C-alpha positions in Angstrom: 129.6 59.8 44.9 129.1 63.4 42.9 130.6 64.9 46.1 134.2 64.1 44.7 133.4 66.4 41.8 132.1 69.4 43.9 133.8 72.6 44.5 132.6 72.9 48.1 133.7 69.4 48.8 137.3 70.2 47.7 137.5 73.5 49.0 136.4 72.4 52.3 139.3 69.8 52.3 141.8 72.7 51.7 140.3 75.0 54.3 140.2 72.4 56.9 143.9 71.1 56.0 142.2 67.6 55.4 144.6 66.8 52.7 146.3 63.5 53.7 147.3 62.9 50.1 149.8 66.2 50.2 153.3 64.9 51.0 154.3 68.5 51.2 156.9 68.4 48.4 157.5 67.2 45.0 157.4 63.1 44.8 160.7 61.6 44.0 159.6 59.5 41.2 158.3 62.7 39.3 161.3 64.9 40.2 163.6 62.1 38.9 161.4 62.3 35.6 161.4 66.2 35.2 165.3 66.1 35.7 165.7 64.3 32.5 163.3 66.7 30.4 165.3 69.3 28.3 162.2 70.8 26.4 161.4 73.7 28.3 158.6 74.8 26.2 156.6 71.9 26.6 152.7 72.5 27.2 152.1 70.7 30.4 148.7 70.1 32.2 148.5 69.1 36.1 145.1 68.3 36.7 143.6 68.2 40.1 146.9 70.0 41.0 146.0 70.8 44.7 149.3 72.7 46.1 151.3 71.7 42.8 154.6 71.1 44.3 155.4 69.5 40.9 154.4 72.8 39.2 156.5 74.8 41.5 159.6 72.5 40.8 159.0 72.8 37.0 158.4 76.6 37.2 161.8 77.0 39.0 163.5 74.9 36.4 162.5 77.2 33.6 159.4 75.5 32.3 157.2 78.2 30.6 154.0 76.5 29.8 152.8 74.7 33.0 149.1 75.0 33.5 147.6 74.0 36.7 143.8 72.9 36.9 141.8 72.4 40.0 138.1 72.5 40.9 139.1 74.2 44.2 140.0 77.9 43.9 141.4 77.9 47.5 144.1 75.4 46.5 144.9 77.7 43.4 144.9 80.8 45.6 147.2 78.9 48.2 149.6 77.9 45.1 149.9 81.5 44.1 150.7 82.8 47.4 153.4 80.4 47.4 154.7 80.9 44.2 153.8 84.6 43.2 155.6 84.9 40.0 153.6 81.9 38.3 151.6 83.3 35.5 148.2 84.0 36.6 146.6 82.8 33.3 148.1 79.4 33.7 145.8 78.9 36.9 142.6 77.2 35.6 139.7 77.1 38.2 137.4 74.3 36.3 135.9 71.0 36.2 138.8 68.7 34.4 135.9 67.3 31.9 135.0 70.8 31.1 138.8 71.6 29.8 139.7 71.4 26.2 143.1 72.9 25.6 145.9 70.8 24.2 149.2 69.4 25.7 152.2 67.7 25.1 152.4 66.3 28.6 149.8 65.5 31.4 151.3 64.9 34.9 149.4 62.3 37.0 149.8 63.1 40.8 146.7 61.9 43.0 144.1 63.3 40.6 143.2 59.9 39.1 142.4 58.4 42.7 140.4 61.4 43.7 138.0 60.4 40.8 135.2 57.8 41.6 136.2 54.7 39.7 132.8 55.0 37.7 134.5 58.3 36.1 137.7 56.5 35.1 136.8 55.4 31.5 135.7 59.1 31.0 139.1 60.2 32.4 141.1 58.1 30.0 139.1 59.1 26.9 139.2 63.0 28.1 142.9 62.8 28.8 143.3 61.3 25.2 141.5 64.2 23.8 143.7 66.8 25.9 147.1 65.5 24.5 148.6 66.3 21.3 149.8 63.7 18.9 152.6 61.8 20.6 151.4 63.3 24.0 152.1 61.7 27.3 150.7 60.9 30.6 153.3 60.4 33.1 152.9 60.1 37.1 152.0 57.7 39.6 148.8 55.5 40.5 148.2 53.6 43.6 148.5 50.2 43.4 146.2 49.0 46.6 142.8 48.7 47.0 142.2 51.8 49.5 138.8 52.9 49.9 135.5 52.1 48.4 133.2 55.2 49.4 135.3 58.0 49.4 138.7 59.2 47.9 141.6 58.2 47.6 140.2 55.0 45.4 142.7 52.5 44.7 143.0 49.9 41.9 145.7 47.6 40.4 148.1 47.3 37.3 146.0 44.6 35.6 143.0 46.9 36.0 144.7 50.1 34.6 146.4 48.2 31.7 142.9 47.3 30.5 141.6 50.8 31.0 144.4 52.7 29.3 145.5 50.4 26.7 142.7 51.2 24.1 143.8 54.8 24.0 147.7 54.6 25.0 150.7 52.6 24.6 151.9 51.6 27.7 155.6 52.4 27.8 155.9 52.0 31.7 153.6 50.8 34.5 156.0 49.5 37.0 156.2 49.9 40.9 157.8 53.0 41.5 161.5 52.1 43.0 161.8 55.6 44.9 158.4 56.4 46.5 158.4 58.0 49.8 158.3 55.3 52.6 154.5 55.4 53.5 153.9 54.8 49.8 156.8 52.1 49.3 155.5 49.3 46.8 152.1 50.8 46.5 152.6 53.3 43.7 152.9 52.5 40.0 155.1 55.1 37.8 153.6 55.4 34.6 154.6 56.6 31.2 151.9 56.4 28.7 152.1 57.6 24.9 148.9 58.5 23.1 147.8 56.4 20.4 
């Protein structure tokens, strides 16, 4: 399943517009969370950002330190065309597991489910390293089985609690109440505080 962490695999998805995970706008649960943030200098990472509607929204709201990380240079190029005044040096074309800056907040939006489940423990440990003291992961995880042989890969609350709890205090992990209709009842909103 190494093709899920392969630049060509993901570039081809964007080239062929095979991006079924992309809802074309910021997701409602994340918009609601961002709207209550007041500290505009937070260091924020959005890994596996894709078209990064979340970053566009945060940028428009005046957040100064939003960083986008994606394996696909095509995804980052498309974002830059859409949001031309976004800082170039905040666009990082790399493998998530090679990245080593530190952040206050990591936004999870369909990146976790793109990774093969064999990589989930590594994801949690690496995320813990990327976050500063009192850093948080905030976002959405699928609460459904989904696929076994290609992304998106699903899961459930019990599995996620066991995975994250050694590294994070689970402040919120509940069914999102304002998901888009096709995902209603199948998304968990998470807010996890680094231990």
